[in-house]
C-alpha positions, 0 to 999 in steps of 0.5 A: 500500499502506497502512503500519502504523500505528506505537504511540507508543513506536516513534514515530521522532523528529524534530530541531529543525533537521529540523522547522525545515526543516519549517516552512521548506518549509510557509511556502512553501506557505502562500505558493504558492511554487514548492519549498513543501511542505504539513508532513505530520508523521503519526506523529512524536515531535515532543516536546520541540520548539520550533515558534517562533511560526510559522505551521502553518495546514493542517498534518497531525499525526495520531497524533503526540506533543508531550509538552512541546512549546513551541507558544505563539503559534503559528498552526495554523489548521485543523490536524489533532491527531487523536489526538495526546498533548500532554500539558504542552505550553505552547500559551498564545496560539496560534491552533488556530482549526477546527483538529481535536483528535478524540481528543487527549490535551491533559491538564496542557498550558497552553492559556491565552489561546489561540484554539479557537474552532470546534474539533473536540474530539468522540471519535476514535481511530486502528485499526490491523491486528494481525499476523493482518491484523485491525483493533484500537484503537491504543494512546494514550500517556497515557490511555485511550479515544476522548474527548478529555482536557484535564484539569488543562490551564490555559485561562484566557481561551481562545477556544471560540466554537463548539467541538464537544466532545461528552463531552470531558473538561474535569476539573480544567482551570483554564478562568476567563474562558474564552468557550465561547458556541454550543459543543456540549459535550453529555455533557463531564465538568467535575468540579472545573473552574475556570469562574469569569466563564466565558462559557457563553451559548447553550452546549450543557450538557445532560448534562454533570458540573459536580460540584464545579465552580466556577460563580462569575460563569458566564454560562450565559444561554440555555444547554440544561441539561438533564440537567446534575449540578452537584451540590457546584458552588460559587457565588457564595453558596458562597463565604464572607463578605466580609472587609468585614463584619468591620468593620475593615481587614486591616491593623488586623486584623493589627496586633491579631494580631500583638501576639497573636503577640508577646505569646504571646497576652497581649494583642491578638487572634488573626486568625481568617478562618474562612469568609472570601472572600478573592479580592479582598484585593489584593496579598494576598501582602504581609500577613503571615498567620502563625499566623492561623486560617483554616478553610475560607476561600477563596483562589482564583486568590490571588497568594500568590508568597513570602507568609507562611503560617507556623504557620497553619491552613488546614484545608479551605480553598480555594487553587485555581489560586493562585500561591504560587512560594517562598511560606513554608508552613512548619509549617502545617496543609491539612488536606483543602484544595483545592489543584488545578493551584496552583503551589508551585514552591521553596516551603516546606512543611518543619517549623516549629522552636520554642526552648524556654527550656531550650535544647531545641527542638520541630518543628511538621511542615506537614501537608497529610493528605486534601489535593486536589493534582491537577495541582499545581506543586511542582518544587523544593519543600522537603517535608521531614518533611511530612505528606502522608497520603492527599493526592491527587497525580494528575498532580502535578509533584514534579521536585527536591523534597525528600521526606526523612522525608516521611510519604505514607502512602495517597497517589494518585500516578497519573502524578505526576512524581517527577524527581531527589527526594530519598527518604530514609527517606520513606513512599511507595509507588512502584508507586503512580506 
């Protein structure tokens, strides 16, 4: 008799101790030892569990939950993750070669350095019978449909040689340096994805959606591109002018800028990096960029941890995939900036206070109006009084943020996480979550 298929909300949880027992028996199974048993954890809640880098090749996980689980460094060769929910899981440096991910929901997961060679990422869904015995689609947590969803995942330097990913969703994913030679991704969506320096040679890219994707240094030699839509995609020629063309080094330019700031504009010159490509500036975070003007600048994937970016103008600049933990952005403007997947953990985005000669003071609020912060991390960030009108925070993590008096009028908050946030006097539509 076939047991009924439970909905995701009804999946029985597994404890860490129980998982370790299963892993121990599976290790014996792989070695052919007496008493071993293949790991079969179908339709179980495995969220937040730690797989300890173990070998679970050939394991069966169909329909299970892995939300925020730690699979990093583990081996899952030929394992089945059919229709699993793996949102925000740590899958970095794990071996998933020849694994079955059909219909899986992997949004926001960390797959950096993982081996996804020969994986199956095609469509897939689970059917179940209703109370009348009629077959119907089983509900999937975190998303609808049958496509494999990896939107917002971190997949830098991932090996996807020969992957079968027809119609998969890679939108807003960081796939820089990914190896996808000989793969079939026909009909897949890469909208907004970072494919810088990716190897897509001999890949079937027919009918793919590459709109607004980053294609700098991307190798498409021998790829099938019939029907590929690369409208508004960014190639090397779109990255902006090189800083070396300014005729002076950045330290020399900053010396003039510092003098301009110190003399309230009477001497020196304000640094204007509008339209310049800052990607190749080594150790950029050590340079103080306070009060600079940089409209439409390109900072893609830069390391700006603890950087000084106060009272500056970065409107329409590209900060996608930047590391900006504990950076000081007080009083700066990032209107309509591209900041998908940026890490702003514990960053300062509160107002900057200016004292006047008469003893009074004024504040300059940080402005991110209209910015794209899809899949961004703002855990513990100081967002007091910030202007975020119309900002896209889809799948963003804002847990532990201080949002007092923040203006999020018209903000898109689909699947955003706002756990333990302070929202006193904030303008925010919690129904949009």
